[in-house]
C-alpha positions, 0 to 999 in steps of 0.5 A, spaced: 595 749 867 601 755 867 600 756 860 593 756 860 592 763 855 587 769 855 586 773 850 593 777 848 591 783 846 586 783 854 592 782 857 597 786 854 592 792 855 591 790 862 599 790 863 599 797 860 593 799 864 596 796 872 598 802 877 605 801 878 607 795 884 601 791 881 603 785 877 598 781 872 598 775 875 595 778 882 590 781 878 588 774 875 589 771 882 584 775 885 579 773 880 581 766 882 576 761 885 578 760 892 578 754 895 572 751 900 573 754 907 576 748 911 571 744 916 571 746 923 573 739 925 580 739 920 581 746 923 580 743 930 584 737 928 590 741 925 590 746 932 590 740 936 596 737 932 601 742 932 599 744 939 602 737 942 607 736 937 610 743 935 608 749 937 613 749 943 619 750 938 615 753 932 611 759 935 611 766 933 616 767 939 621 761 938 620 760 931 625 755 931 629 755 924 625 760 922 618 756 922 612 760 925 606 755 925 602 762 927 602 763 920 599 758 917 592 759 915 587 754 914 584 756 908 591 755 905 589 760 900 595 763 896 603 761 894 606 763 901 600 759 904 601 753 900 608 753 900 608 754 908 603 748 908 607 744 903 613 744 908 610 742 913 606 736 910 613 734 907 617 735 914 612 730 918 611 725 913 619 724 912 619 724 920 623 731 921 617 734 925 616 733 931 624 731 931 627 725 933 629 728 940 621 729 941 616 724 943 613 721 936 606 721 935 603 715 934 602 712 927 595 712 926 595 720 928 601 722 923 597 718 918 590 722 920 594 728 920 597 727 913 591 725 910 586 731 912 591 735 910 593 732 903 586 734 899 585 741 901 593 742 900 591 739 893 585 743 892 589 750 894 595 748 890 590 747 884 586 754 886 592 759 886 595 756 879 596 763 876 594 764 868 600 765 865 601 767 858 608 763 856 612 767 850 617 764 847 624 765 850 630 768 846 632 760 843 625 758 842 624 764 838 630 763 834 629 756 832 622 758 830 623 763 826 629 759 822 624 753 821 618 757 819 622 762 814 627 757 812 632 761 813 639 761 817 640 767 822 642 768 829 638 773 832 638 770 840 643 776 841 638 781 839 634 779 845 634 780 852 636 774 856 631 770 859 629 769 866 629 763 869 623 760 874 624 753 877 630 752 874 628 754 867 628 759 862 621 757 859 617 757 865 612 762 863 612 765 870 619 768 868 617 770 861 615 777 862 614 781 857 617 788 857 618 794 852 625 792 851 623 785 850 618 787 844 624 792 841 628 786 841 622 782 837 622 787 833 629 787 831 629 780 830 623 780 826 626 785 821 633 781 820 629 775 819 624 777 814 630 781 810 634 775 810 628 770 807 627 775 801 631 776 795 631 782 790 638 781 787 640 777 781 643 771 783 650 771 786 656 768 782 659 762 785 667 763 785 673 759 788 678 763 790 685 761 794 688 765 801 693 764 805 696 769 812 703 768 810 703 776 808 700 777 815 705 773 819 711 774 814 715 779 819 713 774 825 716 768 822 722 772 821 723 773 829 721 766 830 714 767 833 712 763 827 714 757 823 713 756 815 714 749 813 712 745 807 708 751 805 704 751 812 705 757 817 707 754 824 704 757 830 707 755 837 702 758 842 694 759 843 692 766 845 686 767 849 683 773 845 678 773 839 684 775 834 688 770 830 693 772 825 692 766 821 685 767 818 681 768 811 681 776 812 684 777 805 677 774 802 671 776 806 664 773 804 661 777 799 654 775 801 650 771 806 650 764 804 654 757 805 661 757 804 666 751 803 672 752 806 678 746 804 685 747 807 691 742 809 693 742 817 699 738 821 702 737 827 709 740 827 714 737 831 710 732 835 707 725 834 702 727 839 694 728 836 694 736 837 687 741 837 685 747 833 678 751 834 675 755 828 671 761 829 668 766 824 669 773 825 666 780 822 672 784 825 667 790 826 670 793 831 667 794 838 661 791 835 665 785 832 661 779 832 664 772 833 662 765 833 664 758 833 665 754 828 668 747 831 674 744 834 678 739 830 684 734 831 690 733 827 696 729 828 703 729 825 701 727 817 699 732 813 690 733 813 686 735 808 680 739 812 673 740 809 668 745 812 662 748 810 658 753 814 653 759 813 655 766 814 653 773 814 657 778 809 664 780 810 665 774 815 672 770 815 675 764 818 680 764 824 684 758 826 687 757 834 691 752 836 689 749 842 693 747 849 700 751 847 703 756 852 701 763 851 708 765 850 715 762 847 721 765 847 723 762 840 730 759 840 734 757 833 734 749 832 729 748 839 724 743 836 717 747 839 711 743 837 705 747 834 700 746 829 701 748 821 695 751 817 696 751 809 693 756 804 685 755 804 680 754 798 674 758 798 668 756 795 661 760 795 656 762 796 654 755 795 647 755 792 642 749 791 636 754 788 635 761 786 631 764 789 632 761 795 627 756 799 626 762 803 624 766 798 619 762 794 616 759 801 614 766 803 612 769 796 611 764 791 611 766 784 610 773 786 614 779 782 615 784 788 616 789 783 609 789 780 606 786 787 599 788 789 594 788 795 591 781 793 598 778 793 600 782 800 593 778 802 595 771 799 601 771 802 599 773 809 593 768 809 598 763 807 604 765 812 600 766 818 597 759 819 604 757 820 607 763 824 601 761 828 601 754 828 593 754 828 588 756 824 587 764 823 581 767 824 578 772 819 578 778 824 586 776 825 588 776 818 585 781 816 588 786 821 595 785 817 592 786 811 589 793 813 596 794 815 599 793 809 594 797 805 595 802 809 602 802 808 601 802 800 596 807 800 601 812 804 605 811 797 610 805 800 613 800 796 609 793 795 616 789 798 616 794 804 609 795 806 609 787 805 615 786 810 612 791 815 605 786 815 610 780 816 615 783 821 608 785 825 606 778 825 612 775 828 612 780 834 604 779 835 602 775 841 600 769 836 606 768 834 611 769 840 606 766 845 604 759 845 596 759 844 591 755 848 584 757 848 580 756 854 575 751 853 570 750 859 570 744 863 575 741 858 579 735 860 585 736 855 587 741 851 587 740 843 591 736 838 594 742 835 595 746 842 598 738 844 603 738 838 606 745 839 607 743 846 611 737 844 614 741 839 617 746 844 619 740 849 623 736 844 625 741 839 625 748 842 621 750 835 615 750 832 611 743 830 613 741 822 607 739 817 608 732 819 606 733 826 600 738 825 598 733 820 597 728 825 594 733 830 589 736 825 586 729 824 586 728 832 591 723 831 595 725 838 589 722 842 591 715 839 597 713 844 600 709 838 600 715 833 602 720 839 608 714 840 610 714 833 611 722 833 615 722 839 619 718 836 620 720 830 621 727 833 627 724 838 630 721 832 630 728 828 637 732 829 632 738 832 632 734 838 639 736 840 636 742 842 632 738 848 639 735 850 643 741 850 637 746 853 635 741 858 642 739 861 644 746 860 639 748 865 638 741 870 645 740 870 647 748 870 652 747 864 650 753 861 655 756 867 661 752 865 664 759 863 662 763 869 669 761 874 675 761 871 680 756 874 686 759 878 691 757 872 697 757 878 693 751 881 690 748 875 695 748 869 692 742 866 685 746 864 685 749 857 679 750 852 680 743 849 678 741 856 673 746 858 669 744 851 670 736 853 667 737 860 660 739 856 661 734 851 662 729 856 655 731 860 651 732 854 653 725 850 652 722 857 645 724 857 644 724 849 647 716 850 642 714 855 636 717 851 639 714 845 639 707 847 633 708 852 638 706 859 636 707 865 635 713 869 640 709 874 646 711 870 645 719 872 647 716 879 652 711 878 654 707 871 660 702 869 661 706 863 662 714 861 662 717 854 670 720 853 674 723 848 682 722 848 682 729 853 678 726 858 681 719 858 688 723 860 684 728 865 681 722 869 687 718 869 683 712 865 687 707 862 684 707 855 689 707 849 684 706 844 681 712 846 684 718 840 681 724 838 676 729 840 670 723 838 666 721 844 665 713 845 663 709 851 668 707 856 668 701 861 670 704 867 674 699 872 670 696 878 674 701 883 674 707 879 671 714 882 668 716 876 661 713 873 654 717 873 653 725 873 656 727 880 663 726 878 663 728 871 668 734 870 663 739 868 658 738 873 664 739 878 667 745 875 660 749 875 659 747 883 665 750 884 668 757 884 675 756 880 680 756 886 676 753 892 670 748 893 665 749 898 661 742 900 655 747 901 655 749 894 656 742 891 651 739 897 646 744 895 646 742 887 646 734 890 639 735 894 636 740 889 638 737 882 639 729 884 634 728 890 629 734 889 630 737 896 628 744 896 633 748 900 631 754 903 636 760 903 640 761 910 637 765 915 639 773 914 646 775 917 649 768 917 656 768 915 658 764 910 665 759 910 671 762 907 677 758 905 683 759 910 689 761 905 693 759 910 691 752 910 690 752 918 683 750 917 680 745 912 673 747 910 671 741 913 673 743 920 670 750 919 663 747 917 663 743 924 663 749 927 657 752 923 653 747 924 653 748 931 649 754 930 642 752 931 639 756 926 644 752 921 644 745 923 637 742 921 639 744 914 647 743 914 645 735 916 643 734 909 647 739 905 654 737 908 655 729 907 653 730 899 658 736 898 663 732 903 663 726 898 665 730 893 671 734 896 675 728 893 675 733 886 678 739 885 674 745 881 676 742 875 674 735 876 680 732 878 681 727 883 685 729 889 688 725 895 690 732 898 688 740 897 692 744 893 695 751 895 699 756 892 705 758 896 709 765 894 716 765 895 718 772 892 712 777 894 715 782 890 715 778 883 709 774 885 713 768 884 711 761 887 709 754 887 704 749 888 704 745 895 701 740 897 696 741 903 691 738 908 689 731 906 681 731 903 677 727 908 671 725 903 667 721 909 660 723 912 654 721 915 647 722 911 641 725 915 639 718 916 645 715 920 648 711 914 655 713 913 660 713 907 667 713 907 668 716 899 665 718 893 664 710 892 660 708 898 656 715 897 654 713 890 652 706 893 647 710 898 645 713 893 643 708 888 638 706 895 634 712 893 633 711 886 625 713 887 627 719 890 631 721 884 626 718 879 621 724 882 626 729 881 628 727 874 621 726 872 619 733 875 625 737 872 622 734 865 615 736 866 617 743 868 621 744 862 616 740 858 610 744 860 613 751 862 610 751 869 613 749 875 610 743 879 605 744 885 602 739 891 597 738 886 601 735 881 604 730 885 599 724 884 600 725 877 607 725 877 608 719 882 603 715 876 609 717 871 615 714 875 610 708 877 609 706 870 616 708 867 619 704 873 614 698 870 617 698 863 625 698 865 626 706 867 630 707 860 630 715 859 627 715 853 621 711 856 620 716 861 620 722 856 614 718 852 610 717 858 611 724 860 608 726 853 603 721 853 601 723 861 594 727 862 599 732 866 602 734 860 595 735 856 592 737 862 588 744 860 
């Protein structure tokens, strides 16, 4: 299994000693057991099959579609060979090779070929599985440190961005360890340990009242702001991180929890208005801001109370949303706005002193009188929790010795102890998911399984309850395992599963990578953007919580919507008010339903200005149907939008498909993309394309004009036809088994931190079949994955 670990010190020393250009995986693969040589009978049978049905188009000279079967080796050894054999196996099994126009092999001949390839390919795939240490990614590291130390620190931004493999950033293949990564872990560990220990007197909890009137007074005089009933009125929305309406007059004196109370009201409108709040430290070029939340308000004054954890020197800022960026205020003109009153601040709010983080780590030890024996007690109590397993004597002694040397060098007790704690948090035992190889084991230990479960469902370490069950061997019992999975799914920490899995499976993390053309898509704003993400996350969460069928991802008769989304989709649901998501029944002829027509998915599969059937088609094939789409052949020209509107994208793709090297893939790619052409880059339904027509080139004046009609019809590679997205989704519902396999493979990849291969297919199929027999609920599928032999395999 991809997360099978070797000794951390061995692996790291190997990395350091390798010549440039040689990877750790290459060294480990050289020691792997090679698959047995295929029999002469297999070699002759495969050669005969290829010569009779394939080599005319796929020898070295022709290599149609880039496939050269002369590269195939009967041994199937190595990634390149297993990938190539897998592609051949899949195309033959799907009836794509030999192509339909060529003489077809007899059914018995096809079955004989596939049955001879399958066991050998499975064996080869298992043999090439790399031994990869899987380290914690930046989100897992932050969550784990916060849970371990009982602190509230944001350290993930101190770490380099994680790479992805198989679509996920918790995949061991992508989680290399560099000098930059280690420096980041070191910086993060220092911040976390410092935040956990308190040596100062208990801070005084105070209540102060601040307002922004002094800062905005001169702008009120010019009409840029208003002042009504003691509230500062803002009429505009800014796209910067700076707001004049803030609590800068009183910055947080120390780190801790603070409570903010203020009154707000919509001004000159009866409609619900929105605003956001962020916290900033205003540190010049190093300024850091974090989002606190999004809020709604009507014309009646409303009191808000917000409690949040902040570092020292932070203040809140208030940002009205959905207004123009600039208004030329005319006296007496009733511009709509949002008004904010004075802000009452109470904090830091302290439940106990010293805080839990301090007592959990140090107990009753006086840091001014601490000894080596005290440090040793702290480390021996801390390390098993940090390592998520019992600690060997030699491991513990290593860090005791480190502290001892610091003390002998004359360093203070606390500084020496902090050095030891930081070293633990940068050690392989903490930053890697440790799994000890046991010869002939059929599953990992219960403690190792506990970590797999917790990083699957919480993106963090196991809690005491899970570790206690694991220590007693309880996770071998299906009933106890299911009870723990159910408990974990009900825990608020399971929100990490919802966000991290959907963020990568459905590409929601890319929501900010494109900015819609504001001339064409004026409806787009910050509240719509965040509502898009909430909808898709909420839909996944709803299916998981209610254990609804995963078929709802393909099409559903309901959606999770708030007022902004109801307006965006043009759905008649006047009862839906405000930002809160709620299930809304969809009309029978609605184009919505399922994830394909959710605005977030439609936005991340467009470039902000135009849509591409190719981009969206690839997204559907890879994320819904589980079909790998190879990259285009070298030097293949892409499809560029015709800004004159003379040619539609469909017309350009028709020409593109006439290129022989492109047609095979585009027969699969284009139809799903065509079905989604009825939706623009912000997910709005359209009957015609929109284009910007310039009226005054010098000043850039222009207007939006209706372009060519949208044609959302198509023919699937199977020959089935559809007229629009509604009919396409009906055809998609006929492929529920393919989708079930795709989703199960995505979930298992995320759960285990490794890509699935040919040798995993039988186990994945068993999970799909078992979940289907129990109603195909999303929660059921998660349970089946957690209880599977594949999830627990060494």
